[in-house]
C-alpha positions in Angstrom: -12.2 37.7 68.3 -10.3 40.7 67.1 -9.9 42.0 63.4 -6.4 40.6 63.6 -7.3 37.2 64.8 -10.0 36.9 62.1 -7.5 37.9 59.4 -5.0 35.2 60.8 -7.7 32.4 60.8 -8.9 33.3 57.4 -5.2 33.2 56.2 -4.8 29.8 57.8 -7.8 28.5 56.0 -6.6 29.8 52.7 -3.1 28.2 53.1 -4.8 25.0 54.1 -7.1 25.2 50.9 -4.2 26.1 48.8 -2.0 23.1 50.3 -5.2 21.0 49.5 -5.5 21.9 46.0 -1.8 21.6 45.3 -1.9 18.0 46.8 -5.1 16.9 44.9 -3.5 18.2 41.5 -0.2 16.7 42.2 -1.9 13.4 43.1 -4.1 13.4 39.9 -1.1 14.1 37.8 0.9 11.2 39.1 -2.0 8.9 38.9 -2.6 10.0 35.4 1.0 9.4 34.4 0.8 6.0 36.1 -2.4 4.9 34.3 -0.8 6.1 31.0 2.3 4.0 31.7 0.5 1.1 32.6 -1.6 1.1 29.6 1.3 1.7 27.1 2.3 -2.1 26.7 -1.4 -2.8 25.9 -1.7 0.1 23.3 1.8 -0.8 21.9 1.0 -4.3 21.4 -1.8 -3.5 18.9 0.9 -2.2 16.5 1.9 -4.3 13.3 4.5 -6.9 13.8 8.0 -6.1 12.1 7.2 -9.0 9.8 4.0 -7.4 8.4 5.7 -4.1 8.1 8.4 -5.6 6.1 5.6 -7.1 3.8 4.1 -3.7 3.2 6.6 -2.4 0.7 9.1 -4.0 -1.6 12.0 -2.4 -3.5 13.1 -4.0 -6.8 16.2 -3.5 -8.9 15.1 -3.4 -12.6 18.6 -3.3 -13.9 19.0 -7.0 -14.6 15.8 -7.2 -16.6 16.4 -7.2 -20.3 13.9 -5.6 -22.8 11.1 -8.0 -23.6 11.8 -10.0 -20.2 9.3 -10.3 -17.3 10.0 -10.9 -13.6 7.5 -12.0 -10.8 8.0 -10.4 -7.3 5.8 -10.8 -4.1 4.3 -8.1 -2.4 1.7 -8.5 0.4 1.5 -12.0 -0.5 0.6 -11.5 -4.1 2.5 -12.0 -7.3 3.5 -8.6 -8.8 4.2 -8.7 -12.5 7.1 -6.5 -13.7 7.6 -6.3 -17.5 10.4 -4.4 -19.3 8.2 -3.9 -22.6 9.5 -3.6 -26.1 8.7 -0.6 -28.4 6.5 -3.0 -30.3 4.5 -3.8 -27.1 4.3 0.0 -26.1 3.3 0.8 -29.4 0.3 -2.0 -29.6 -0.8 -1.0 -26.2 -1.1 2.8 -27.0 -2.6 2.1 -30.4 -5.7 0.6 -28.9 -8.9 2.7 -28.7 -10.5 3.2 -25.4 -13.7 2.3 -27.1 -12.6 -1.4 -27.7 -11.8 -1.8 -23.9 -14.4 -3.0 -21.2 -12.6 -1.4 -18.5 -11.5 2.0 -20.2 -7.9 2.7 -19.1 -5.3 4.1 -21.5 -1.8 2.7 -21.3 -0.5 6.1 -20.3 -2.5 5.7 -16.8 -1.3 2.3 -16.3 2.5 2.7 -16.7 4.4 5.5 -15.2 7.2 4.9 -17.8 6.2 3.3 -20.8 8.8 0.8 -21.0 7.9 -0.5 -17.3 4.7 -2.2 -16.8 4.0 -3.0 -13.0 0.8 -4.8 -11.9 -0.7 -7.3 -9.7 -0.6 -10.6 -11.3 -4.2 -11.9 -10.2 -7.0 -12.4 -12.5 -9.8 -10.3 -11.8 -12.3 -13.0 -12.3 -11.9 -15.5 -9.8 -8.2 -14.7 -8.4 -6.1 -17.0 -10.5 -2.7 -16.2 -11.8 -2.4 -15.6 -15.5 0.1 -17.1 -17.7 2.4 -15.0 -19.8 5.4 -14.2 -17.6 7.7 -16.8 -19.1 8.6 -16.6 -22.8 7.2 -20.2 -23.3 3.8 -19.2 -21.6 0.6 -18.9 -23.9 0.1 -14.9 -23.9 -3.7 -15.2 -25.4 -5.1 -13.4 -28.3 -3.7 -10.0 -27.6 -0.1 -10.8 -26.8 -0.1 -9.9 -22.9 -1.5 -12.6 -20.5 -3.9 -15.3 -20.4 -5.6 -17.1 -17.5 -6.4 -20.6 -18.5 -8.8 -21.2 -15.8 -11.8 -19.4 -17.5 -10.3 -17.8 -20.5 -9.6 -14.2 -19.8 -7.2 -12.5 -22.4 -5.4 -9.4 -21.3 -3.2 -7.1 -23.6 0.1 -5.8 -23.4 -1.0 -3.3 -20.9 -2.6 -5.8 -18.7 -6.2 -4.6 -19.8 -9.0 -7.1 -20.0 -9.8 -7.8 -23.7 -11.9 -11.0 -23.9 -13.3 -13.5 -21.5 -15.2 -13.2 -18.0 -12.7 -11.0 -16.0 -14.6 -7.8 -15.1 -11.6 -5.4 -14.7 -8.0 -4.9 -15.9 -5.3 -6.4 -13.9 -4.6 -3.9 -10.8 -1.8 -1.5 -10.8 -0.2 -1.3 -7.1 1.0 1.7 -5.8 4.4 2.1 -6.9 7.2 4.9 -7.5 10.3 5.0 -8.9 13.3 5.7 -6.4 15.8 6.1 -9.1 15.8 5.2 -12.9 16.1 1.6 -12.1 14.8 1.1 -8.8 10.9 0.9 -8.0 9.3 0.7 -4.4 6.1 -1.0 -4.6 3.7 -0.2 -1.8 
């Protein structure tokens, strides 16, 4: 075999190797794309449903709530108490010494704006719903909320003051979208 024939034979082998590599890479890429497309419906079905996402956050218009009035909204299947506190309620909550509290939390840490108190309305003892939202409800010894099941008393900031409950009423994550609308969650 001459040198020219050897170069041509080597060139032909290199061309076949290059073609084979191209076909292998192309087939692998198309296969990977196909596997991804076939797997996508299975992956996508693990996302939360629209009705579940709708419960993740709630917007509340505060403008119809008068001073001294409370409302209850539902967020994630739990009652959320929203109270438009009076100046007297705010003053009473702010003058309490932290040393007098079982779960030490200042009123300023619990309310983003002093006149609006937003908290999950579930007693931290056994999960009952405390009384105190209605004007005719018993509000307990500290003027806030009272859980009649086992006698937990909460003050005007939702802090536990007496009874078996270990913690204050929970403050959910919330933000003011504007002066009179909050988004819970």
